[in-house]
C-alpha positions as CSV (number, residue, x, y, z in Angstrom):
1,M,0.0,0.0,0.0
2,N,1.4,3.4,-0.9
3,D,1.7,6.2,1.7
4,I,-1.2,8.2,0.3
5,A,-3.6,5.2,0.3
6,A,-2.9,4.8,4.0
7,L,-4.2,8.3,4.8
8,P,-7.8,8.8,6.1
9,I,-10.7,10.4,4.2
10,G,-11.8,13.7,5.5
11,I,-15.6,14.4,5.8
12,F,-16.9,17.9,6.4
13,D,-20.4,19.0,7.4
14,S,-21.9,22.1,9.0
15,G,-23.1,20.0,11.9
16,V,-24.2,16.4,12.7
17,G,-26.3,15.7,9.6
18,G,-23.3,14.6,7.6
19,L,-23.1,11.5,9.7
20,T,-25.6,10.1,7.2
21,V,-22.8,10.3,4.6
22,L,-20.2,8.9,7.0
23,K,-22.5,6.0,7.7
24,A,-22.9,5.3,4.0
25,V,-19.1,5.5,3.5
26,R,-18.6,3.2,6.5
27,E,-21.0,0.6,5.1
28,R,-19.4,0.7,1.6
29,L,-15.8,1.1,2.6
30,P,-15.4,-0.2,6.2
31,Q,-11.6,-0.6,5.9
32,E,-11.1,3.2,5.3
33,S,-10.2,5.5,8.2
34,L,-12.3,8.6,8.4
35,I,-12.0,12.0,10.0
36,Y,-15.4,13.8,10.5
37,L,-15.5,17.5,11.2
38,G,-18.8,19.1,12.2
39,D,-18.8,22.9,12.4
40,T,-21.4,22.9,15.1
41,A,-20.4,26.4,16.4
42,R,-21.6,28.0,13.1
43,L,-24.6,25.9,12.0
44,P,-26.9,26.1,10.3
45,Y,-25.3,26.9,7.0
46,G,-28.6,26.6,5.1
47,T,-29.7,30.2,6.1
48,K,-26.4,31.9,5.4
49,S,-25.1,33.8,2.3
50,A,-23.1,32.0,-0.4
51,Q,-20.0,34.0,0.5
52,T,-20.2,33.1,4.2
53,V,-20.8,29.4,3.4
54,A,-17.8,29.3,1.1
55,A,-15.6,31.0,3.7
56,Y,-16.6,28.6,6.5
57,A,-16.2,25.6,4.2
58,L,-12.7,26.7,3.3
59,E,-11.7,27.1,6.9
60,A,-13.0,23.7,7.9
61,S,-11.5,22.0,5.0
62,R,-8.1,23.5,5.6
63,R,-8.2,22.1,9.1
64,L,-9.0,18.6,7.7
65,V,-6.3,18.8,5.1
66,S,-3.8,19.8,7.9
67,Y,-4.3,16.3,9.5
68,G,-3.3,14.6,6.2
69,I,-6.1,13.1,4.2
70,K,-6.3,11.4,0.8
71,A,-9.7,12.7,-0.2
72,L,-12.2,15.4,1.0
73,L,-15.9,14.6,1.1
74,V,-18.1,17.6,1.4
75,A,-21.2,16.1,3.1
76,D,-22.9,19.4,3.6
77,N,-25.3,20.2,0.7
78,T,-25.1,23.9,1.1
79,S,-21.3,23.9,1.0
80,S,-21.5,21.5,-2.0
81,A,-23.7,24.0,-3.7
82,H,-21.7,27.1,-2.9
83,A,-18.1,26.1,-2.2
84,L,-17.1,23.1,-4.2
85,E,-15.3,24.9,-7.0
86,A,-13.4,27.1,-4.4
87,L,-12.4,24.0,-2.5
88,R,-11.1,22.3,-5.7
89,A,-9.1,25.4,-6.6
90,E,-7.7,25.6,-3.0
91,F,-6.6,21.9,-3.0
92,P,-5.8,21.1,-6.7
93,G,-4.1,17.8,-6.0
94,L,-6.8,16.4,-3.6
95,P,-9.9,14.6,-4.8
96,V,-12.9,16.8,-3.6
97,I,-16.3,15.2,-3.8
98,G,-19.6,17.0,-3.0
99,V,-23.0,15.4,-2.5
100,V,-24.9,17.4,-5.2
101,E,-23.6,15.8,-8.4
102,P,-24.0,12.2,-7.3
103,G,-27.5,12.8,-5.9
104,A,-28.6,14.7,-9.1
105,T,-27.2,12.0,-11.4
106,A,-29.0,9.2,-9.4
107,A,-32.3,11.2,-9.3
108,A,-32.1,11.7,-13.1
109,A,-31.7,8.0,-13.6
110,A,-34.3,6.9,-11.0
111,S,-37.2,9.1,-12.2
112,A,-39.6,7.3,-14.6
113,R,-41.2,10.5,-16.1
114,G,-38.5,13.1,-15.3
115,R,-40.6,14.9,-12.7
116,I,-38.3,15.4,-9.8
117,V,-38.7,17.2,-6.5
118,V,-35.5,18.4,-4.6
119,A,-36.2,18.8,-0.9
120,A,-33.4,21.0,0.6
121,T,-32.5,23.9,2.8
122,E,-33.3,27.5,1.7
123,S,-29.7,28.3,0.8
124,T,-29.3,25.1,-1.3
125,V,-32.5,26.0,-3.1
126,Q,-31.4,29.5,-3.8
127,A,-28.1,28.2,-5.3
128,G,-30.0,26.3,-7.9
129,T,-27.2,23.7,-8.1
130,Y,-29.4,20.7,-8.0
131,P,-31.6,21.7,-11.0
132,R,-28.6,22.5,-13.0
133,A,-26.9,19.2,-12.2
134,I,-30.1,17.2,-12.9
135,L,-30.8,19.0,-16.2
136,H,-27.2,18.3,-17.2
137,S,-27.9,14.5,-16.9
138,R,-31.5,14.7,-18.1
139,P,-32.2,17.9,-20.1
140,N,-36.0,17.3,-20.4
141,A,-36.5,16.8,-16.6
142,Q,-39.1,18.9,-14.8
143,V,-37.4,19.9,-11.5
144,T,-39.2,21.5,-8.5
145,Q,-37.2,22.8,-5.6
146,L,-38.8,22.6,-2.2
147,P,-37.3,24.3,0.9
148,C,-38.1,22.3,4.0
149,P,-36.6,24.0,7.0
150,L,-38.8,22.2,9.5
151,F,-37.4,18.8,8.5
152,V,-34.0,19.8,9.9
153,A,-35.3,20.7,13.3
154,M,-37.6,17.7,13.3
155,V,-34.7,15.2,12.6
156,E,-32.5,16.8,15.3
157,E,-35.2,16.3,17.8
158,G,-35.5,12.6,16.8
159,L,-38.9,13.0,15.3
160,V,-38.4,10.8,12.3
161,E,-41.6,8.8,12.7
162,G,-45.0,9.3,14.3
163,D,-47.9,11.8,14.0
164,I,-45.8,15.0,14.0
165,A,-43.4,13.7,11.4
166,E,-46.2,12.6,9.2
167,Q,-48.1,15.9,9.5
168,I,-45.1,17.9,8.5
169,A,-44.3,15.6,5.7
170,H,-47.8,15.9,4.3
171,H,-47.6,19.7,4.7
172,Y,-44.6,19.8,2.4
173,L,-45.1,17.0,0.0
174,D,-48.8,16.3,-0.7
175,S,-49.4,19.0,-3.3
176,L,-46.4,17.9,-5.3
177,F,-47.0,14.2,-5.3
178,S,-50.7,14.0,-6.1
179,G,-52.8,14.6,-9.2
180,A,-52.1,14.2,-12.9
181,E,-48.9,16.2,-12.8
182,A,-47.5,14.4,-9.7
183,A,-43.7,14.1,-9.4
184,D,-42.3,10.6,-9.3
185,C,-39.0,11.2,-7.7
186,L,-38.0,12.8,-4.4
187,L,-34.3,13.8,-4.1
188,L,-33.2,14.3,-0.5
189,G,-31.0,17.4,-0.9
190,C,-30.0,17.8,2.8
191,T,-27.8,15.4,4.9
192,H,-30.5,15.4,7.6
193,F,-33.2,14.1,5.3
194,P,-32.0,10.4,4.8
195,A,-33.1,9.9,8.4
196,L,-36.6,10.5,7.1
197,A,-36.3,8.2,4.1
198,P,-38.3,5.3,5.7
199,L,-41.1,7.7,6.4
200,F,-41.1,9.1,2.9
201,R,-41.0,5.7,1.3
202,R,-44.0,4.6,3.4
203,L,-46.0,7.7,2.6
204,L,-45.0,7.7,-1.1
205,P,-44.8,4.1,-2.1
206,E,-44.9,4.8,-5.8
207,V,-42.2,7.5,-5.6
208,A,-38.4,6.9,-6.1
209,V,-36.7,8.4,-3.0
210,V,-33.1,9.1,-3.7
211,D,-30.6,9.4,-0.9
212,S,-27.6,11.4,-1.9
213,A,-25.5,9.9,1.0
214,S,-25.5,6.4,-0.5
215,T,-24.9,7.6,-4.0
216,T,-22.0,9.8,-2.8
217,A,-20.4,6.9,-1.1
218,M,-20.5,4.9,-4.4
219,V,-18.8,7.8,-6.2
220,L,-16.1,7.9,-3.6
221,E,-15.5,4.2,-3.9
222,D,-15.2,4.5,-7.7
223,L,-12.8,7.4,-7.4
224,L,-10.5,5.7,-4.8
225,S,-10.4,2.6,-7.0
226,L,-9.6,4.6,-10.1
227,R,-6.7,6.3,-8.4
228,R,-5.6,3.2,-6.6
229,L,-6.1,4.8,-3.2
230,R,-8.2,2.1,-1.6
231,T,-7.0,0.8,1.8
232,P,-6.6,-3.0,1.4
233,G,-7.7,-5.7,3.8
234,R,-10.8,-6.1,5.9
235,E,-9.8,-4.6,9.2
236,P,-12.2,-1.7,10.1
237,G,-10.6,1.7,9.8
238,A,-10.5,4.2,12.7
239,V,-13.1,7.0,12.9
240,R,-12.2,10.4,14.4
241,Y,-14.8,13.0,15.3
242,L,-14.1,16.7,15.5
243,A,-16.6,19.4,16.5
244,T,-16.3,23.2,16.9
245,D,-18.9,23.4,19.7
246,A,-21.2,21.5,22.0
247,P,-19.8,17.9,21.9
248,E,-22.5,16.7,24.3
249,R,-25.2,17.8,21.8
250,F,-23.2,16.2,18.9
251,A,-23.2,12.9,20.8
252,R,-26.9,13.1,21.6
253,V,-28.1,14.1,18.1
254,A,-25.7,11.5,16.5
255,R,-28.0,8.7,17.7
256,V,-30.5,9.8,15.0
257,F,-28.0,9.3,12.2
258,V,-25.8,6.3,13.0
259,P,-26.7,3.0,14.6
260,W,-23.5,3.0,16.8
261,T,-22.9,5.0,19.9
262,I,-20.7,8.1,19.8
263,A,-19.8,9.1,23.3
264,E,-19.0,12.7,24.2
265,R,-15.5,11.7,25.2
266,D,-15.0,10.5,21.6
267,I,-15.5,14.0,20.1
268,E,-12.5,16.3,19.9
269,G,-13.2,20.0,20.4
270,I,-11.5,22.3,17.9
271,D,-11.5,26.0,17.2
272,L,-11.8,27.5,13.7
């Protein structure tokens, strides 16, 4: 194994929601070591300007790169929408993968009729990155963007099933997934939303629900294989957690996103 292949993969998110991406990478590439950075002191990114998001993403990514990583995975949808090109310019020799392009490509392929709804944060919707990426793969698609700020708070409170979750889901989705012009694909354009995927699939059984976390993990696997950067063997890699604030809340909310326990003592506090 070469020296670069032995390095960990860096995963960046504005908070805890990117653990859905970490979980997908862990399931697909269990032998890889990972460093996860959650910028919990400055979340949410989804309501901030594009310039602020790009600046925050660059700061967090520089910190991850300083630890020595072989690839950078931008799990945060808002950062993927606003900062990906700046990150690639900042680190020209480092593979930088966002969640927008893999998710958009998967949605374009999964939709039977090309009627796709992108559920995302306000900032990601304003960026318009998902429609552009979907239309690049499927020029005749009909894409509707749907800002869903309540979903984020709901997931962080652990309300991923039950009456409250169903009512909010109906509030956002019913008008777009009923009638003759109903959409047939729901793209989850926020790292929090895969936690709600079982609910969406139950409420919308005829709709293709696309989880950008799992598709991003597939893209990462292909890229590492292409560049011969895969870590060989079957021993599970180490996982390191970094947070810029509130490690106790990080540990508590993490239970919604991953099936294993992350204790407060496992989270390293850092300052950006």
